[in-house]
C-alpha positions in Angstrom: -10.1 -54.5 22.8 -12.8 -52.2 21.9 -12.2 -49.7 19.1 -14.5 -46.8 18.5 -14.9 -44.0 16.0 -17.0 -40.8 16.2 -18.1 -38.7 13.3 -18.5 -35.0 14.1 -20.3 -32.5 12.0 -19.0 -29.0 11.4 -21.3 -27.7 14.2 -22.7 -24.9 12.1 -26.0 -23.5 13.3 -29.2 -23.6 11.3 -29.3 -20.6 9.0 -31.6 -17.8 10.1 -33.7 -18.2 7.0 -34.5 -21.8 7.7 -38.2 -21.3 8.7 -40.2 -24.4 7.7 -43.3 -23.7 5.7 -46.4 -25.9 6.3 -45.7 -29.4 5.2 -42.0 -28.8 5.0 -39.5 -30.4 7.5 -37.0 -28.2 9.3 -34.2 -30.1 7.7 -35.5 -29.3 4.2 -35.9 -25.6 5.3 -32.3 -25.6 6.5 -31.1 -27.0 3.2 -33.1 -24.5 1.3 -31.8 -21.6 3.4 -28.2 -22.9 3.1 -28.5 -23.2 -0.7 -30.2 -19.7 -0.8 -32.9 -20.9 -3.1 -35.5 -18.2 -3.7 -38.6 -20.0 -2.7 -39.7 -17.5 0.0 -40.9 -13.9 -0.4 -38.4 -11.4 -1.7 -37.6 -8.0 -0.2 -37.4 -5.6 -3.1 -35.1 -5.8 -6.0 -31.9 -6.1 -3.9 -29.0 -8.3 -5.2 -29.0 -11.7 -3.5 -26.9 -14.8 -4.2 -28.7 -17.6 -5.9 -27.7 -21.1 -6.9 -26.0 -21.8 -10.2 -28.9 -23.9 -11.4 -31.2 -20.8 -11.4 -28.7 -18.8 -13.4 -28.5 -21.7 -15.9 -32.3 -21.8 -16.1 -32.4 -18.1 -16.7 -29.9 -18.6 -19.6 -32.2 -21.1 -21.3 -35.1 -18.7 -20.7 -33.1 -16.1 -22.4 -32.4 -18.4 -25.4 -36.2 -19.0 -25.8 -36.8 -15.2 -25.9 -34.0 -14.8 -28.4 -35.6 -17.5 -30.6 -39.0 -15.9 -30.5 -37.6 -12.5 -31.3 -35.7 -13.9 -34.3 -38.9 -15.6 -35.5 -40.8 -12.3 -35.5 -37.8 -10.6 -37.2 -38.0 -13.2 -40.0 -41.7 -12.6 -40.3 -41.0 -8.9 -40.9 -38.6 -9.8 -43.7 -41.1 -12.2 -45.2 -44.0 -9.7 -44.9 -45.9 -10.8 -41.8 -49.3 -9.7 -43.2 -49.1 -12.6 -45.5 -49.3 -14.9 -42.4 -52.1 -12.9 -40.8 -49.8 -11.0 -38.4 -49.3 -7.3 -38.3 -52.2 -6.6 -40.7 -53.7 -4.0 -38.4 -50.5 -1.9 -37.9 -47.7 -3.1 -40.0 -45.3 -0.3 -39.1 -45.9 -0.9 -35.4 -45.4 -4.7 -35.9 -42.1 -4.0 -37.7 -40.6 -1.7 -35.1 -41.8 -3.9 -32.2 -40.2 -6.9 -33.7 -36.9 -5.2 -34.4 -36.8 -3.6 -30.9 -37.7 -7.0 -29.3 -34.8 -8.7 -31.2 -32.4 -5.9 -30.1 -33.5 -6.2 -26.5 -33.2 -10.0 -26.5 -29.6 -9.7 -27.8 -28.8 -7.1 -25.1 -30.2 -9.4 -22.4 -28.1 -12.2 -23.7 -24.9 -10.1 -23.5 -25.9 -8.8 -20.0 -26.3 -12.3 -18.7 -23.0 -13.5 -20.1 -21.2 -10.4 -18.8 -22.1 -10.7 -15.1 -24.1 -12.9 -12.8 -25.5 -10.3 -10.5 -28.8 -8.7 -9.8 -30.8 -11.8 -10.6 -34.2 -10.4 -9.8 -33.5 -7.2 -11.7 -32.5 -9.1 -14.8 -35.5 -11.4 -14.6 -37.9 -8.5 -14.1 -36.5 -6.5 -16.9 -36.7 -9.4 -19.3 -40.2 -10.5 -18.4 -41.5 -6.9 -18.6 -39.9 -6.5 -22.0 -41.7 -9.8 -23.1 -45.1 -8.5 -21.9 -44.7 -5.1 -23.6 -43.3 -6.5 -26.8 -45.9 -9.3 -27.2 -48.7 -7.0 -26.2 -47.7 -4.5 -29.0 -47.3 -7.3 -31.5 -50.7 -8.7 -30.5 -52.3 -5.2 -31.0 -50.6 -4.8 -34.3 -51.9 -8.2 -35.4 -55.6 -7.6 -34.6 -55.9 -8.2 -30.9 -56.5 -11.3 -28.9 -57.8 -13.3 -31.8 -54.2 -13.3 -33.3 -53.2 -15.8 -30.7 -50.0 -14.0 -29.7 -51.4 -13.5 -26.2 -51.0 -17.2 -25.6 -47.2 -16.7 -25.9 -47.4 -14.6 -22.7 -48.3 -17.9 -20.9 -44.9 -19.3 -21.9 -43.0 -16.2 -20.7 -44.9 -16.3 -17.3 -44.2 -20.0 -17.0 -40.4 -19.4 -17.6 -40.4 -16.6 -15.1 -42.2 -18.8 -12.5 -39.6 -21.5 -12.9 -36.7 -19.3 -11.7 -38.4 -16.5 -9.8 -40.0 -16.3 -6.3 -43.7 -16.4 -5.7 -44.4 -12.7 -5.1 -42.5 -11.5 -8.2 -44.3 -14.3 -10.2 -47.7 -12.9 -9.2 -46.5 -9.4 -10.1 -45.6 -10.6 -13.6 -49.0 -12.2 -14.0 -50.7 -9.0 -12.8 -48.6 -7.0 -15.2 -49.5 -9.2 -18.1 -53.2 -9.0 -17.2 -53.1 -5.2 -17.1 -51.3 -5.2 -20.5 -53.9 -7.3 -22.3 -56.8 -5.5 -20.6 -55.4 -2.1 -21.8 -54.9 -3.6 -25.2 -58.5 -4.8 -25.5 -59.9 -1.6 -24.0 -58.3 0.3 -26.9 -60.1 -2.0 -29.3 -63.4 -1.4 -27.5 -62.9 2.4 -27.3 -62.3 2.6 -31.1 -65.4 0.5 -31.6 -63.5 -2.2 -33.4 -64.3 -4.9 -30.8 -67.4 -5.7 -28.7 -67.5 -5.4 -25.0 -68.2 -9.1 -24.8 -64.6 -9.7 -25.8 -63.6 -8.9 -22.3 -64.7 -12.5 -21.4 -62.0 -14.0 -23.5 -59.5 -11.5 -22.1 -60.5 -12.4 -18.5 -60.2 -16.1 -19.1 -56.7 -15.5 -20.5 -55.8 -13.4 -17.4 -57.0 -16.2 -15.2 -54.8 -18.5 -17.1 -51.9 -16.1 -16.4 -52.3 -16.4 -12.7 -53.0 -20.1 -12.7 -49.9 -20.8 -14.9 -47.7 -18.6 -12.8 -48.8 -20.0 -9.4 -48.8 -23.7 -10.5 -45.4 -23.5 -12.2 -43.8 -21.7 -9.4 -45.1 -24.2 -6.8 -43.9 -27.1 -8.8 -40.5 -25.5 -9.5 -40.1 -24.9 -5.8 -40.7 -28.5 -5.0 -38.3 -29.6 -7.7 -35.6 -27.3 -6.5 -36.1 -28.4 -2.9 -35.8 -32.0 -3.8 -32.8 -31.3 -5.9 -31.1 -29.6 -3.0 -32.0 -32.5 -0.7 -30.7 -35.0 -3.2 -27.5 -33.0 -3.6 -27.0 -32.8 0.2 -27.7 -36.5 0.6 -25.2 -37.2 -2.1 -22.6 -35.2 -0.2 -23.5 -37.0 3.0 -23.1 -40.3 1.3 -19.8 -39.4 -0.2 -18.5 -38.2 3.2 -19.8 -41.4 4.9 -18.1 -43.5 2.3 -14.8 -41.6 2.8 -15.1 -42.0 6.6 -15.8 -45.7 6.2 -12.8 -46.0 4.0 -10.5 -44.2 6.5 -11.9 -46.3 9.4 -11.3 -49.6 7.5 -7.8 -48.5 6.5 -6.8 -47.5 10.1 -8.3 -50.4 12.0 -5.8 -53.1 13.0 -8.1 -56.0 12.6 -8.9 -57.5 9.2 -12.4 -56.5 7.9 -14.2 -58.0 4.9 -17.7 -57.5 3.5 -19.3 -60.7 2.2 -22.6 -61.0 0.3 -25.0 -63.9 0.8 -23.0 -66.3 -1.3 -19.6 -65.5 0.2 -18.2 -63.1 -2.4 -15.8 -60.6 -1.0 -17.3 -57.1 -1.8 -15.0 -55.0 0.2 -11.9 -55.4 2.5 -9.1 -53.5 4.1 -5.3 -53.9 4.0 -4.9 -55.9 7.3 -7.3 -58.6 5.8 -4.9 -59.1 2.9 -2.0 -59.4 5.3 -3.7 -61.9 7.6 -4.8 -64.1 4.6 -1.4 -63.7 2.9 -3.0 -62.5 -0.4 -2.2 -59.4 -2.3 -5.3 -57.7 -3.8 -8.4 -59.5 -2.8 -10.8 -59.6 -5.7 -14.5 -59.9 -6.1 -14.3 -63.7 -5.6 -15.5 -66.2 -3.1 -13.8 -66.4 0.3 -13.5 -70.1 -0.2 -10.7 -69.5 -2.8 -8.6 -67.6 -0.3 -9.3 -69.4 2.9 -11.6 -72.5 2.9 -11.6 -72.5 6.7 -13.2 -69.0 6.8 -15.7 -70.2 4.2 -16.8 -73.1 6.5 -17.0 -70.7 9.4 -19.2 -68.3 7.3 -21.5 -71.1 6.2 -21.9 -72.3 9.8 -22.7 -68.7 11.0 -25.4 -68.4 8.3 -27.2 -71.4 9.8 -26.7 -70.2 13.3 -26.1 -66.4 13.6 -26.1 -66.6 17.4 -23.0 -68.8 17.6 -20.0 -67.3 19.4 -16.8 -66.1 17.6 -14.8 -69.0 16.3 -11.0 -69.7 16.3 -9.8 -70.6 12.9 -6.3 -71.8 11.8 -5.4 -70.9 8.2 -2.5 -71.0 5.9 0.7 -73.1 5.9 2.0 -71.0 8.8 -1.0 -72.2 10.9 -2.0 -68.6 11.7 -4.7 -68.5 14.4 -7.5 -66.0 13.8 -10.6 -65.3 15.8 -13.5 -64.8 13.4 -16.5 -62.7 14.3 -19.4 -61.9 12.0 -22.2 -59.3 12.0 -25.2 -58.9 9.8 -24.9 -55.6 7.9 -27.6 -55.7 5.2 -30.7 -53.4 5.1 -33.8 -53.4 2.9 -33.5 -57.0 2.0 -29.8 -56.9 1.0 -27.8 -59.6 2.7 -24.3 -58.5 3.6 -22.0 -59.8 6.4 -19.2 -58.0 8.1 -16.4 -60.5 8.9 -13.8 -59.3 11.5 -10.5 -61.2 11.7 -8.4 -60.8 14.8 -4.8 -62.1 14.9 -4.5 -64.1 18.1 -0.7 -64.0 17.9 -0.8 -60.3 18.1 -3.3 -60.4 21.0 -1.2 -62.9 22.8 1.9 -60.8 22.3 0.1 -57.8 23.7 -1.1 -59.9 26.7 2.5 -61.1 27.2 3.8 -57.5 27.2 1.2 -56.6 29.8 2.3 -59.6 31.9 5.9 -58.5 31.6 5.0 -55.0 32.7 3.0 -56.3 35.7 5.9 -58.7 36.5 8.4 -55.8 36.4 6.2 -53.8 38.8 5.9 -56.8 41.1 9.7 -57.3 41.0 10.3 -53.7 41.9 7.9 -53.9 44.8 9.6 -57.1 46.1 13.0 -55.5 45.8 11.8 -52.6 47.9 10.4 -55.0 50.5 13.7 -56.9 50.6 15.8 -53.8 51.0 14.4 -52.8 54.4 15.4 -56.0 56.3 18.8 -55.9 54.5 19.5 -52.5 55.9 18.5 -53.8 59.4 20.8 -56.9 59.0 23.7 -54.8 57.9 23.3 -52.3 60.8 23.0 -55.1 63.3 26.1 -56.8 62.0 28.0 -53.5 62.4 26.8 -53.2 66.0 27.9 -56.8 66.8 31.3 -56.2 65.2 31.9 -53.1 67.3 30.9 -54.7 70.6 32.9 -57.9 70.4 36.3 -58.3 68.6 36.5 -62.0 68.9 37.9 -63.8 65.8 35.0 -66.2 65.4 32.4 -63.5 65.8 34.3 -61.2 63.4 34.2 -63.9 60.8 30.5 -64.4 61.2 29.7 -60.7 61.0 31.8 -60.5 57.9 29.8 -63.3 56.3 26.6 -61.4 57.3 27.8 -58.2 55.8 29.1 -59.8 52.6 25.8 -61.6 51.9 23.8 -58.5 52.8 25.8 -56.4 50.4 25.4 -59.1 47.8 21.6 -59.1 48.2 21.6 -55.3 48.2 23.5 -55.4 44.9 20.9 -57.8 43.5 18.1 -55.5 44.6 19.8 -52.6 42.9 20.1 -54.7 39.7 16.4 -55.5 39.8 15.4 -51.9 40.3 17.5 -50.8 37.4 16.0 -53.6 35.3 12.5 -52.3 36.1 13.6 -48.8 34.9 14.6 -50.0 31.4 12.0 -47.9 29.7 13.6 -44.6 30.8 16.4 -44.7 28.2 18.2 -41.5 27.2 20.6 -42.2 24.3 23.5 -39.9 23.7 26.6 -39.8 21.6 29.5 -41.4 23.6 33.2 -41.5 22.7 34.4 -44.9 23.8 38.0 -44.0 24.3 37.4 -41.4 27.0 34.4 -43.3 28.4 36.3 -46.5 28.9 39.3 -44.7 30.5 37.2 -43.0 33.1 35.2 -46.2 33.6 38.3 -48.3 34.4 39.5 -45.7 36.9 36.1 -45.7 38.6 35.8 -49.5 38.6 39.3 -50.1 40.0 38.7 -47.6 42.8 35.3 -48.9 43.7 36.1 -52.6 43.6 39.6 -52.1 45.2 41.4 -53.6 42.1 44.9 -52.6 40.9 44.6 -50.3 38.0 47.1 -52.3 35.9 44.9 -55.3 36.2 42.6 -53.9 33.5 43.8 -52.9 30.0 41.8 -50.9 27.5 42.6 -51.2 23.8 40.6 -48.9 21.4 41.1 -48.7 17.6 40.6 -45.1 16.4 38.1 -42.9 18.1 34.8 -44.8 17.8 31.5 -43.2 19.0 28.2 -44.9 19.8 24.6 -43.8 20.6 23.8 -45.4 23.9 22.4 -44.7 27.3 25.4 -43.8 29.5 24.0 -45.3 32.7 23.0 -48.6 31.0 26.3 -48.9 29.3 28.2 -48.3 32.6 26.0 -50.9 34.3 26.6 -53.5 31.5 30.3 -53.0 31.5 30.5 -53.1 35.3 28.9 -56.5 35.4 31.0 -57.9 32.6 34.3 -56.6 34.0 33.5 -57.7 37.5 32.7 -61.2 36.3 35.9 -61.2 34.2 38.0 -60.2 37.2 36.4 -62.8 39.4 37.4 -65.6 37.0 40.9 -64.1 36.1 44.3 -64.6 37.7 44.1 -61.2 39.4 47.4 -60.2 37.9 48.6 -57.5 35.6 46.6 -57.3 32.3 44.3 -60.0 33.6 41.2 -58.3 32.0 41.3 -56.7 28.6 38.6 -54.4 27.2 39.0 -54.2 23.4 37.1 -52.1 21.0 37.3 -52.8 17.2 35.4 -51.9 14.1 34.2 -54.6 11.6 31.6 -54.6 8.8 30.4 -51.0 9.6 29.8 -51.9 13.3 31.6 -51.5 16.6 32.5 -54.5 18.7 33.4 -54.4 22.4 35.1 -57.4 23.9 35.7 -58.1 27.6 38.4 -60.9 27.9 40.0 -62.4 31.0 42.9 -64.8 31.3 41.3 -67.4 33.5 41.2 -70.2 30.9 44.8 -69.5 29.9 45.9 -69.8 33.5 44.2 -73.2 33.8 46.2 -74.6 30.9 43.3 -75.3 28.5 44.2 -72.8 25.8 44.2 -75.5 23.2 40.4 -76.0 23.7 39.8 -72.4 23.0 42.0 -71.3 20.2 40.3 -67.9 20.0 42.1 -67.0 23.2 
């Protein structure tokens, strides 16, 4: 018997956004589009669903901003000019620090209140970083204060969670901000024009940091989604394998190279007569299977082997298949119960025999009809005593054969059983009347005795046929007198018993040998 299983996917089409970029497989593009990871180009500032991991990253980015704002706030309390910050415009430095701290707190509350408008929140926060840090840098003496380097951290954080186009926009905005800031120094004559070189290099660093960080983040997010999808596929496959192993009728065991049972199903425990197979050698449970396993390891091409195991001499057909990959050596051992297979084969033979018997019965019935008809014609043409006796013999035997054919046909229809609730008192009364009339037997020759009003669930036609055969056989061996056959119904031990009794042995004078009569 061959058993098969098919695993079907959900049949969902590839998402419309699954357009593979150069060097990216279509499967990865489908996963990215299904996860809605913002790696492609955005379309405006519209609200779009993003993964939870991006919201989490935005939360950490917000914590960083809050930490920087608190740092500048503490510097204000400790007189930042003592640290070389805010010496050019102390009031501007103070107000910029306090407003930056207030904005960071508001951003934190906004993020905790709702997870919507991801791009809008990110853009607002990064823009605030650029404006606030640029003002702090101007208040602290310009680019030489070193505060401009902190813009690189803000751009890198935005590139980790934002898409590429917005990341380039943030880098351009930061570049414009520091160029404007340095231009103000040049216009006032407090900085040379040659200082634009350092500003330009920092601007280049903005774009390089934004692009590189965004590209690396995109690869990480893509690989994360692929790993998550593969984890789901693996979990689903393990679940499917578990269901298949549990549902299959044959015993299945997974053995490693030394014969340790790594996995098994319930039928394997039943066949081996062991409850709860552990991570131990198969030799402990069935030495015969261990010998078959060792023999198969030396010759994997050998055919399936018949093994007898246990005190009950249970015969199993053992079949093994190599299942290891990438150097791992695992073997699938299939155990088929030959007794069950033989029982199934026996049932198939019985079904075939029943069909054959029905066909033979039909073939016999046709000549029987011809014999009966011919005997009737002979009886009508000649009324001689001898010929009358011969025709009667022909008719009696023909009827007997016809009755046997009917019994065989009814036997072949045993599968069509329709059980129903039958009251035995009324059923037996009508049955005796029908039987006496059909068999030409005096009605008083059969007596029915029923205790109470018992009911049974039985097929009415089959019960009628069984009783017909029993009562006919009892009448044939009885004295043919009154009350010669008794049909008794009694209840004992929560069951109903039906007895058909004749007086044949009593009439023969051997009652002492059968005291139950």
